[in-house]
Structure formats: C-alpha cells, structure tokens
C-alpha positions in Angstrom: 0.0 -0.1 -0.1 1.4 3.6 -0.9 2.0 5.5 2.2 1.4 9.4 2.3 2.7 11.8 5.0 0.7 15.0 5.5 2.1 17.9 7.5 -0.8 20.0 9.1 -4.2 19.0 10.4 -6.2 22.1 9.7 -9.1 22.0 7.2 -6.7 21.6 4.2 -4.8 18.8 5.7 -7.6 16.9 7.0 -9.8 17.2 4.0 -6.6 15.9 2.1 -6.3 13.0 4.4 -9.8 11.9 3.9 -9.5 12.4 0.1 -6.4 10.2 0.0 -7.6 7.6 2.6 -10.6 7.3 0.5 -8.4 6.3 -2.6 -6.8 3.7 -0.6 -3.8 5.5 0.7 -2.0 4.6 4.0 -2.0 8.2 5.5 -0.3 9.8 8.4 -1.0 13.3 9.4 1.3 15.3 11.8 0.6 18.5 13.5 2.2 20.6 16.3 -0.8 21.0 18.0 -2.5 18.6 20.5 -5.6 18.3 18.4 -6.9 19.0 14.8 -8.1 22.5 13.7 -6.4 24.6 16.5 -4.9 27.3 14.5 -6.3 29.2 11.4 -9.2 26.5 11.5 -10.4 27.3 14.9 -12.5 30.3 14.8 -12.7 31.9 11.3 -15.7 33.9 10.0 -17.6 30.7 9.1 -18.7 31.6 5.6 -18.5 29.1 2.9 -18.8 31.9 0.4 -18.4 31.6 -3.3 -19.8 35.3 -3.2 -16.5 36.3 -1.4 -14.3 35.0 -4.2 -13.0 38.2 -5.5 -9.2 38.4 -5.1 -7.8 41.3 -3.5 -5.4 42.4 -6.3 -6.8 45.3 -7.4 -6.1 49.2 -7.5 -8.9 50.1 -5.3 -7.9 47.7 -2.4 -4.2 48.8 -2.5 -5.3 52.5 -2.3 -7.7 51.9 0.6 -4.6 50.1 2.2 -2.6 53.2 1.7 -5.1 55.5 3.2 -5.6 53.2 6.1 -2.0 52.6 7.2 -2.1 55.0 10.2 -5.4 53.9 11.6 -5.4 51.5 14.3 -9.0 50.5 13.6 -8.6 50.2 9.9 -10.2 47.0 8.2 -6.7 46.4 6.4 -3.6 47.3 8.6 -0.1 47.3 7.4 2.6 47.2 10.0 5.2 49.6 8.2 8.2 48.3 10.1 10.9 46.9 7.7 10.7 43.2 6.8 12.3 41.8 3.4 9.5 39.1 3.4 6.5 41.6 3.8 7.8 44.1 1.4 8.6 41.3 -1.2 5.2 39.9 -0.8 3.7 43.2 -1.2 5.5 43.8 -4.4 4.4 40.5 -5.8 0.8 41.2 -4.6 0.7 44.4 -6.6 2.3 42.6 -9.7 -0.8 40.2 -9.5 -3.3 43.1 -10.4 -2.9 42.2 -14.1 -4.5 38.7 -13.1 -7.3 40.1 -11.1 -10.1 39.1 -13.6 -8.8 35.8 -14.3 -8.3 34.9 -10.8 -11.4 36.1 -9.4 -13.3 34.0 -12.1 -11.3 30.7 -11.4 -11.6 31.2 -7.6 -15.4 31.5 -7.9 -15.5 28.4 -10.1 -13.3 26.4 -7.3 -15.6 27.5 -4.6 -18.9 26.4 -6.4 -17.1 23.0 -7.0 -15.8 22.7 -3.3 -19.4 23.5 -2.0 -20.7 20.3 -3.4 -17.7 18.2 -2.1 -18.0 19.5 1.4 -21.8 18.9 1.7 -21.4 15.6 0.5 -18.7 14.8 3.3 -20.8 16.0 6.0 -23.8 13.9 5.0 -21.7 10.8 4.3 -20.1 11.0 7.7 -22.8 12.7 9.5 -20.9 15.8 10.9 -22.9 18.2 12.6 -21.2 21.6 12.4 -23.9 24.2 12.7 -24.7 24.6 9.2 -27.1 27.2 7.9 -27.9 27.1 4.2 -29.8 30.3 4.1 -27.2 32.1 1.7 -25.1 35.3 2.2 -26.4 38.7 2.0 -23.7 41.5 1.0 -24.7 44.9 2.3 -23.8 48.4 1.0 -24.6 51.8 2.7 -23.6 53.8 -0.2 -24.2 53.9 -4.0 -20.3 54.0 -4.9 -19.9 50.7 -3.1 -22.9 49.2 -4.6 -21.7 50.3 -8.0 -18.2 48.7 -7.4 -20.1 45.4 -6.2 -22.1 45.3 -9.6 -18.7 45.3 -11.5 -17.4 42.4 -9.4 -20.9 40.7 -9.6 -20.2 40.5 -13.4 -16.9 38.5 -12.7 -18.8 36.2 -10.1 -21.4 35.4 -12.7 -18.8 34.7 -15.4 -17.6 32.1 -12.7 -20.9 30.4 -12.6 -22.4 32.1 -9.3 -25.9 33.1 -9.0 -25.7 36.4 -7.0 -28.3 39.0 -7.7 -29.0 42.7 -6.4 -31.6 43.3 -3.7 -33.4 46.3 -2.7 -33.2 47.6 1.0 -36.8 46.1 1.3 -35.9 42.8 0.1 -32.9 42.9 2.3 -35.0 43.1 5.3 -37.3 40.4 4.1 -34.3 38.1 3.8 -32.9 38.9 7.2 -35.5 40.6 9.4 -33.0 41.3 12.2 -31.1 43.8 9.7 -30.9 47.3 11.2 -29.7 50.6 9.7 -30.1 52.1 6.3 -28.7 50.9 3.2 -28.5 51.8 -0.5 -29.0 48.1 -1.5 -27.3 44.7 -1.4 -26.6 41.4 -3.2 -27.7 38.1 -2.3 -26.0 34.8 -2.9 -28.9 32.1 -1.9 -26.6 29.1 -2.4 -23.9 30.2 0.0 -23.9 28.9 3.6 -22.1 29.2 7.0 -20.9 26.5 9.6 -18.4 26.0 12.2 -15.1 25.3 10.7 -13.6 23.8 13.9 -16.6 21.4 14.5 -16.3 20.3 10.8 -12.6 19.8 10.6 -12.8 17.7 14.1 -15.5 15.7 12.8 -13.9 14.9 9.5 -10.7 13.9 11.5 -12.9 11.4 13.5 -13.9 9.9 10.1 -10.3 9.7 8.8 -9.3 7.8 11.9 -12.3 5.5 11.2 -10.6 4.8 7.7 -7.3 4.0 9.2 -5.6 7.6 9.2 -2.9 7.9 11.9 -2.9 11.4 13.6 0.6 12.2 15.3 -0.3 15.4 17.3 2.3 17.2 19.6 5.0 16.6 16.9 7.6 19.3 16.3 9.1 18.4 12.8 12.9 18.7 13.2 13.8 17.6 9.7 12.1 16.7 6.3 14.1 15.3 3.3 12.9 14.1 0.0 14.8 11.9 -2.5 14.2 9.0 -4.9 13.5 6.6 -2.1 10.6 8.7 -0.8 10.1 11.2 1.9 11.8 11.2 5.4 10.3 12.9 8.3 12.0 13.5 11.6 10.1 14.8 14.6 10.1 15.2 18.3 7.5 14.4 21.0 8.5 15.6 24.4 12.1 14.3 24.8 11.6 11.5 22.3 12.8 11.5 18.7 11.2 9.7 15.8 11.3 9.2 12.1 9.0 7.9 9.3 9.7 7.2 5.6 6.6 7.4 3.1 6.2 7.2 -0.6 5.1 10.8 -1.0 4.2 14.1 1.1 1.5 16.7 1.1 2.4 20.0 2.9 -0.7 21.5 4.3 1.0 23.6 7.0 -0.4 27.0 6.8 1.9 29.9 7.3 4.3 26.9 8.2 4.4 25.8 4.6 6.8 28.5 3.4 9.6 27.3 5.7 8.8 23.6 5.2 9.0 24.2 1.4 12.3 26.0 1.6 13.7 22.8 3.1 12.6 20.8 0.2 13.8 23.1 -2.5 10.7 25.0 -3.4 9.9 28.6 -3.0 6.5 29.2 -1.7 5.7 32.8 -1.0 3.2 32.6 1.9 2.5 35.6 4.2 0.7 35.5 7.4 -2.3 37.8 7.1 -4.0 38.0 10.6 -7.7 38.1 10.9 -9.9 38.6 14.2 -13.1 37.4 15.3 -15.3 37.6 18.0 -17.8 34.6 19.1 -20.8 36.5 21.1 -22.5 34.0 23.3 -26.3 34.5 23.1 -27.1 33.5 26.7 -30.7 35.0 26.6 -33.8 34.8 24.5 -33.8 38.5 23.5 -30.2 38.2 22.0 -31.1 35.0 20.4 -34.0 36.8 18.5 -32.2 39.9 17.9 -29.2 38.3 16.2 -29.4 37.4 12.3 -29.5 34.0 10.9 -28.5 34.7 7.3 -24.7 35.6 7.0 -23.9 39.0 6.3 -20.9 40.9 4.7 -20.9 44.7 5.7 -18.8 46.1 2.7 -17.8 49.4 4.4 -16.5 47.6 7.8 -15.3 44.5 6.0 -17.2 42.6 8.5 -18.7 39.2 8.1 -21.1 37.4 10.3 -22.2 33.7 10.7 -25.0 32.3 13.0 -23.5 29.2 14.7 -26.6 27.5 16.1 -29.1 29.0 18.5 -26.8 30.4 20.9 -23.5 31.6 19.2 -22.9 34.6 17.1 -19.6 34.8 15.0 -18.4 38.1 13.9 -15.1 38.4 11.7 -12.9 41.0 9.8 -9.8 43.0 9.3 -6.7 42.0 7.6 -3.4 42.6 9.4 0.0 42.3 7.9 2.2 42.1 10.9 4.4 39.0 10.3 4.0 35.8 12.5 2.2 37.6 15.2 -0.8 35.9 17.1 -1.4 38.6 19.7 -5.2 39.2 20.3 -5.0 43.2 20.2 -7.9 44.9 22.1 -7.9 47.8 19.6 -8.7 45.4 16.9 -11.5 43.3 18.8 -13.2 46.5 20.0 -14.4 47.6 16.5 -16.0 44.0 16.1 -17.9 44.6 19.2 -18.9 48.0 18.7 -20.3 46.9 15.3 -22.4 44.4 17.0 -23.9 47.0 19.3 -24.4 49.3 16.6 -26.1 47.3 14.3 -27.9 44.7 16.5 -28.7 46.7 19.7 -30.7 43.9 21.2 -27.9 41.5 21.2 -26.1 41.3 24.7 -22.3 41.7 24.3 -21.5 40.7 28.1 -20.0 37.3 26.9 -17.5 37.7 23.8 -14.7 35.4 23.1 -11.9 37.1 20.9 -9.8 35.2 18.7 -6.9 35.8 16.0 -5.7 33.6 13.4 -3.2 33.7 10.6 -4.3 33.1 7.1 -1.6 31.7 4.6 -1.7 34.0 1.8 0.0 33.8 -1.5 0.5 37.3 -3.6 -2.0 35.9 -6.2 -4.5 35.0 -3.5 -4.7 31.6 -5.4 -3.6 28.4 -3.5 -0.6 26.4 -4.2 -2.1 22.9 -5.2 0.0 20.1 -6.8 3.5 18.9 -7.1 6.7 20.7 -6.1 10.2 20.4 -7.5 10.5 17.1 -6.0 8.5 14.1 -7.7 7.2 13.0 -4.4 6.4 16.3 -2.6 3.1 17.9 -3.1 1.1 21.2 -1.7 -2.4 22.1 -0.8 -1.8 25.3 1.0 -1.9 29.0 0.7 -5.7 29.4 0.5 -5.7 32.8 2.4 -9.2 34.0 3.7 -10.7 31.0 1.6 -9.5 28.1 3.0 -12.9 26.8 4.7 -14.6 27.6 1.1 -12.1 26.2 -1.1 -10.5 23.0 1.0 -12.9 20.3 -0.2 -12.1 20.9 -3.9 -8.4 21.3 -3.5 -8.0 18.4 -1.6 -9.8 16.3 -4.5 -7.3 17.9 -6.8 -4.2 17.1 -4.9 -5.4 13.5 -4.1 -6.2 13.2 -8.0 -2.7 14.5 -8.9 -1.0 11.9 -6.5 -3.2 9.1 -7.9 -2.3 10.0 -11.4 1.4 10.3 -10.4 1.3 7.0 -8.7 -0.3 5.3 -11.9 2.3 6.8 -14.1 5.2 5.6 -11.8 3.7 2.0 -11.9 3.7 1.9 -15.7 7.4 3.0 -16.0 
C-alpha cells in the first residue's frame, strides 16, 4: 500500500487526508498542536462563500490600504516596520493586479465545486457543524460601494455564481433582524455558513475510522525527499522519531513556506492576521435579535455567521504584521462595537475574541499540486478562503497523487 505523509491538521490537511484515505492510501498526519483544527481552522468567520471569491489584487484595495495605514482600527492594517519578506510579498501582490479578472473567475468556479464536495462529506460522515444554508447577504450603505460590487458581480457570474442585487426592503425580508439604512445589497442564496472547527474535528474522526494515523504534539525537526521517498523526523517531548513514506503533502498553513524551502521549493506565503469574536447569546432577547442569514458589511469589511441557537460569530480585518498571534484589544473593539450598533438587542456581555493567521500567496490563489521533487505535493496558501475552497483542492491534490502513482507504476 502506498504511504502518504501530511503536514498539518487544519481544514486543508484533514480534507486531504480524507480524500487520500478514500482512494486507499495509508496516511499519517502530523501537527504540532494537541488536536486537529487548533490554528487558523479554529474560529474563522464561518462563511462558505463563493460570493467572496474576488481576489484583493486590484487598485481600489491597494489605495484603501495606503489610506488606512495609520489608522489602528482600519479594516486593512499594515505594520510599516521593515521586513524583507513582507515587502517582497507586497511587491508580488501588486504585480498580480494584471491577473485580477482571471483569478477572481477561477476562484469562483473552484468555490462552487468545493461546496458540493463539502456538503457530500458532511452527509456521508454525519458531521454536525451548525450548518446554515440560508445564503449570504452583502450590504452596501453607499451607491459607490454598490456600483463597485456590481462590477465584481459580473466576474462572479462569469464564474457561474447566482448572485443578484436586492433592494433595502428585499434585504429586510431576507433577514428581518437587519438594522440601519442601506443603498442596496447583493444576495447569494447558494452560499452557507458553519463552524469550521466542528467540521474539521468531525472529519478528522472520520479519517481515523478509515485508518488515518494522527501524530499530535509533533515538532518536525527535519524533512527530506529523495528518490526513495520522503523522510520526516520529529520530536514528541524528549523522544525522537522518524518515518519514511512514498510521498508527502504540505498543508501547514503559514508554516508551509519554511517547510517548502527545506525541500527546494519557493512558496511565498505571508501570514495575514484576521480577528473574530464569538458572541454567546445567553438570553432569549439576544437570540431573537441576532441574524441567522450571513452578512458581509462592505464598508466595515465585517462578516457574520450564526452558529446554532446560542452563538454569533463576527469576523473581519486583515493585518500584515508578520507571525504575530497577539489578540489586540484595539482590533477586537471595532467588532464588538459593530455588533452593538447593528444589533442593539444583542447582549455583548460574553464575547470570546480570537485571532488567526491566514496563509496567503501574492496571487491569492492556493498552491495545489507537485513541487520540484517528484514525491512532494502542496495544498496550502488558501488565504481567507481555506474553509470555502478546501474540499475541492483536497480532491485536486489527491487526483494528482493518484495520477502520479499510476504513471510511476507503468514506467
């Protein structure tokens, strides 16, 4: 039986493990954490959003970023302190503006395909993850924002997405809890939300039932690939171990860049920090006041997800500040204030803050497929769409490995 090593047990690592185990491979997954889905797959915005497939490589986003540089509460925040990695990444990010249309359309198509795979996995394995299939409503307070969204909508529709404009009265019919005055919105009925942590942990359990081995608390000390396969050396506590497998898939989030460099690959992934709060809806009034339909407030760059009866997830902001996991009060406060302004009936006495580092490539397209070494593959760099795209990219990398194995067998 062909053996596969996977580095990382977030959403991309676990979906990849499942896809490979379903094809009959013997799979071992390594992670430095004690459990699956404890880093960026822990408390994200919750949206399974093909409607959010627009890549950020456009002039408008870059200009906004420059304007926001000195605002601590800005949706996009850049730490201007010198960093070679940060500024080379930004230079490549800007150079990718020429591929904005192509990459937005491609991401939309991938997101639509991923949705089918993810729902199928959840049904097959009986995974409960607070799924809400009520669509996603993008809201715009100003005509200029709505007009810009209309131009983006043309690209999303070219990618096959049904996303249509709605009037303020239609918006309130879609989500009666919505407060405030708006110029208009766009609604994507096929989008959904769910708890990424619950899903990933549930799928990890399904992987174990299929024979996948998880090695948690593993600090990878060395990783090498040669004609004989891939060798991983790791440490658990004071004990040292090693494992050789036929192939490896790197799904290590922001850690993928460092691992790739040891294997001869350049993988320019930068950690783009995002924040979220989980509002515990402890009383009936709050449960009634919080929306069930997922929202994206374009002006504030904030998204929401209703996670069951008693939790409300609010997420937003992008911060370029290196590998910094600090939960900053000045970045959490705007999320809480947004809830209090938009949904005054929701009690914010119990709010759980979180920050995660999105692994983002300059093109905002994930790295999926083989590296320079014939037996090393990647499924990483999904940025803010890891939850949305993972089920499709897992199938893609599993198909690539299977095709590679068949070709090697016939040589």
